Backbone as numpy.savetxt, mean C-alpha at the origin, in Angstrom:
# Nx Ny Nz CAx CAy CAz Cx Cy Cz
28.35 -33.44 35.05 27.66 -32.23 34.71 26.46 -32.01 35.63
26.38 -32.68 36.68 25.25 -32.48 37.58 25.33 -31.12 38.23
24.18 -30.54 38.50 24.14 -29.23 39.14 24.09 -28.08 38.15
24.36 -28.33 36.89 24.30 -27.26 35.88 22.95 -27.31 35.17
22.46 -26.18 34.87 21.19 -26.09 34.16 21.44 -25.67 32.73
20.85 -26.40 31.83 20.99 -26.07 30.41 19.79 -25.21 30.00
20.07 -24.11 29.36 19.02 -23.22 28.90 18.84 -23.41 27.40
17.62 -23.64 27.02 17.29 -23.78 25.61 16.40 -22.60 25.24
16.84 -21.83 24.26 16.04 -20.71 23.80 15.36 -21.09 22.49
14.09 -20.81 22.45 13.35 -21.03 21.22 13.06 -19.68 20.59
13.32 -19.60 19.33 13.01 -18.38 18.60 11.72 -18.61 17.83
10.76 -17.77 18.13 9.50 -17.85 17.42 9.46 -16.69 16.44
9.35 -17.04 15.19 9.30 -16.01 14.16 7.84 -15.74 13.83
7.47 -14.49 14.00 6.11 -14.09 13.64 6.18 -13.20 12.43
5.34 -13.49 11.51 5.28 -12.66 10.31 4.28 -11.54 10.55
4.70 -10.34 10.24 3.81 -9.20 10.38 2.73 -9.31 9.32
1.47 -9.25 9.71 0.40 -9.31 8.70 0.54 -8.12 7.74
0.38 -8.40 6.47 0.52 -7.36 5.46 -0.86 -6.90 5.00
-0.91 -5.63 4.59 -2.14 -5.00 4.14 -1.93 -4.39 2.77
-2.94 -4.53 1.91 -2.89 -3.95 0.57 -3.48 -2.55 0.59
-2.83 -1.64 -0.12 -3.35 -0.29 -0.33 -3.97 -0.31 -1.72
-5.27 -0.04 -1.78 -6.01 -0.18 -3.04 -6.54 1.18 -3.50
-6.22 1.52 -4.74 -6.76 2.73 -5.37 -8.03 2.31 -6.13
-9.07 3.14 -6.03 -10.32 2.87 -6.72 -10.55 3.94 -7.79
-11.03 3.50 -8.94 -11.26 4.41 -10.05 -12.43 5.34 -9.77
-12.33 6.54 -10.28 -13.46 7.48 -10.27 -13.37 8.30 -11.55
-14.36 9.12 -11.78 -14.41 9.88 -13.03 -13.81 11.28 -12.92
-13.24 11.61 -11.79 -12.71 12.97 -11.60 -11.19 13.02 -11.40
-10.64 12.05 -10.67 -9.19 12.06 -10.42 -8.46 11.79 -11.72
-7.51 12.64 -12.04 -6.81 12.49 -13.32 -5.82 11.33 -13.27
-5.60 10.76 -14.44 -4.62 9.68 -14.55 -3.23 10.22 -14.24
-2.98 11.47 -14.62 -1.68 12.09 -14.33 -1.42 12.13 -12.82
-2.45 12.49 -12.04 -2.29 12.54 -10.59 -1.99 11.14 -10.05
-2.72 10.13 -10.52 -2.51 8.76 -10.04 -1.09 8.29 -10.38
-0.66 8.50 -11.62 0.70 8.09 -12.02 1.74 8.78 -11.15
1.61 10.09 -11.00 2.57 10.86 -10.21 2.61 10.38 -8.76
1.44 10.10 -8.20 1.36 9.63 -6.81 1.99 8.25 -6.66
1.74 7.37 -7.61 2.34 6.03 -7.55 3.87 6.10 -7.61
4.38 7.04 -8.37 5.83 7.21 -8.47 6.38 7.82 -7.17
5.79 8.93 -6.75 6.32 9.70 -5.62 6.07 9.03 -4.27
4.90 8.45 -4.06 4.54 7.92 -2.75 4.72 6.41 -2.61
4.74 5.71 -3.74 4.80 4.25 -3.68 6.04 3.67 -4.37
6.90 4.54 -4.86 8.18 4.10 -5.42 8.09 3.33 -6.72
7.01 3.50 -7.44 6.88 2.80 -8.73 7.70 3.51 -9.79
8.27 2.74 -10.72 8.93 3.40 -11.84 7.83 3.88 -12.79
8.13 4.86 -13.63 7.08 5.45 -14.48 6.29 4.45 -15.31
6.94 3.46 -15.87 6.22 2.47 -16.69 5.25 1.65 -15.85
5.70 1.18 -14.69 4.83 0.40 -13.80 3.68 1.26 -13.28
3.97 2.53 -12.97 2.93 3.43 -12.49 1.85 3.61 -13.56
2.26 3.77 -14.82 1.30 3.92 -15.91 0.48 2.64 -16.09
1.16 1.48 -16.06 0.45 0.20 -16.21 -0.59 0.01 -15.10
-0.20 0.33 -13.86 -1.12 0.19 -12.74 -2.28 1.18 -12.85
-2.00 2.38 -13.30 -3.06 3.37 -13.50 -4.06 2.87 -14.54
-3.58 2.27 -15.60 -4.48 1.72 -16.61 -5.31 0.57 -16.04
-4.69 -0.26 -15.20 -5.42 -1.36 -14.54 -6.55 -0.79 -13.66
-6.23 0.25 -12.90 -7.23 0.89 -12.05 -8.36 1.45 -12.91
-8.00 2.11 -14.00 -8.98 2.71 -14.90 -9.88 1.65 -15.55
-9.28 0.55 -15.98 -10.02 -0.46 -16.73 -10.80 -1.44 -15.85
-10.27 -1.76 -14.67 -10.92 -2.78 -13.83 -11.64 -2.18 -12.62
-11.39 -0.91 -12.34 -12.05 -0.27 -11.22 -11.21 -0.15 -9.97
-10.12 -0.92 -9.91 -9.24 -0.81 -8.75 -7.90 -1.48 -9.04
-6.91 -1.14 -8.19 -5.59 -1.75 -8.33 -4.81 -1.58 -7.03
-3.92 -2.53 -6.77 -3.12 -2.51 -5.55 -1.87 -1.68 -5.77
-1.77 -0.58 -5.01 -0.61 0.30 -5.12 0.60 -0.27 -4.40
0.35 -1.06 -3.36 1.45 -1.66 -2.61 0.92 -2.48 -1.45
1.80 -3.26 -0.86 1.47 -4.11 0.28 2.47 -3.83 1.39
1.94 -3.52 2.58 2.77 -3.04 3.68 2.23 -3.55 5.02
3.04 -3.45 6.08 2.49 -3.68 7.41 1.34 -2.68 7.65
0.41 -3.03 8.51 -0.82 -2.24 8.67 -0.57 -0.75 8.94
0.32 -0.43 9.85 0.56 0.98 10.18 1.07 1.77 8.98
1.94 1.14 8.19 2.47 1.80 7.00 1.35 1.96 5.97
0.55 0.91 5.79 -0.57 0.98 4.84 -1.55 2.09 5.23
-1.86 2.18 6.53 -2.77 3.24 6.99 -2.18 4.62 6.73
-0.88 4.77 6.99 -0.23 6.05 6.76 -0.26 6.42 5.28
0.07 5.47 4.42 0.06 5.73 2.98 -1.35 6.06 2.49
-2.34 5.36 3.02 -3.74 5.64 2.67 -4.09 7.08 3.03
-3.81 7.47 4.26 -4.13 8.82 4.72 -3.37 9.87 3.93
-2.09 9.61 3.68 -1.25 10.55 2.94 -1.77 10.73 1.51
-2.14 9.65 0.87 -2.63 9.70 -0.51 -3.96 10.44 -0.58
-4.87 10.15 0.33 -6.16 10.83 0.34 -5.96 12.32 0.59
-5.06 12.66 1.50 -4.78 14.07 1.79 -4.24 14.79 0.55
-3.32 14.15 -0.16 -2.78 14.74 -1.39 -3.88 14.93 -2.43
-4.74 13.92 -2.55 -5.82 13.99 -3.54 -6.78 15.12 -3.20
-7.17 15.21 -1.94 -8.11 16.27 -1.54 -7.48 17.64 -1.73
-6.19 17.74 -1.48 -5.48 19.00 -1.69 -5.51 19.47 -3.13
-5.65 18.52 -4.05 -5.74 18.83 -5.48 -7.19 18.86 -5.96
-8.12 18.63 -5.05 -9.54 18.66 -5.41 -10.05 17.36 -6.02
-9.34 16.25 -5.78 -9.74 14.97 -6.35 -10.41 14.10 -5.28
-11.45 13.33 -5.69 -12.17 12.47 -4.74 -11.60 11.05 -4.65
-10.35 10.84 -5.04 -9.75 9.51 -5.07 -10.07 8.73 -3.81
-10.58 7.52 -3.97 -10.86 6.61 -2.86 -9.71 5.63 -2.74
-9.13 5.55 -1.55 -8.04 4.62 -1.27 -8.44 3.81 -0.04
-8.44 2.50 -0.18 -8.79 1.63 0.94 -7.62 0.70 1.25
-7.69 0.07 2.43 -6.72 -0.97 2.75 -7.48 -2.22 3.14
-6.86 -3.36 2.89 -7.46 -4.63 3.30 -6.34 -5.64 3.54
-6.59 -6.63 4.40 -5.55 -7.62 4.68 -5.14 -8.35 3.40
-3.86 -8.64 3.30 -3.33 -9.41 2.17 -3.29 -10.86 2.62
-4.30 -11.60 2.22 -4.41 -12.98 2.70 -3.89 -13.98 1.71
């Protein structure tokens, strides 16, 4: 087998860092808007959307979902835009999921 070169390929798996999309409670955004948004934009079933809305209301914040950074940023911007379009001051932030 002399003269032949053996090629060894190494596969390096990198995990895409995930980011949490966090809804923050306020006194103006309606619970109905939050539930509807969680269903329509985050794919939550109605019961889970209601439970998460109550968590946001009672604790001050809740994680709507965890996504790669670009998706999280898009969902954040989309949600804020929808809220402002309805006249709501909903605060949505993202942070690394560590």
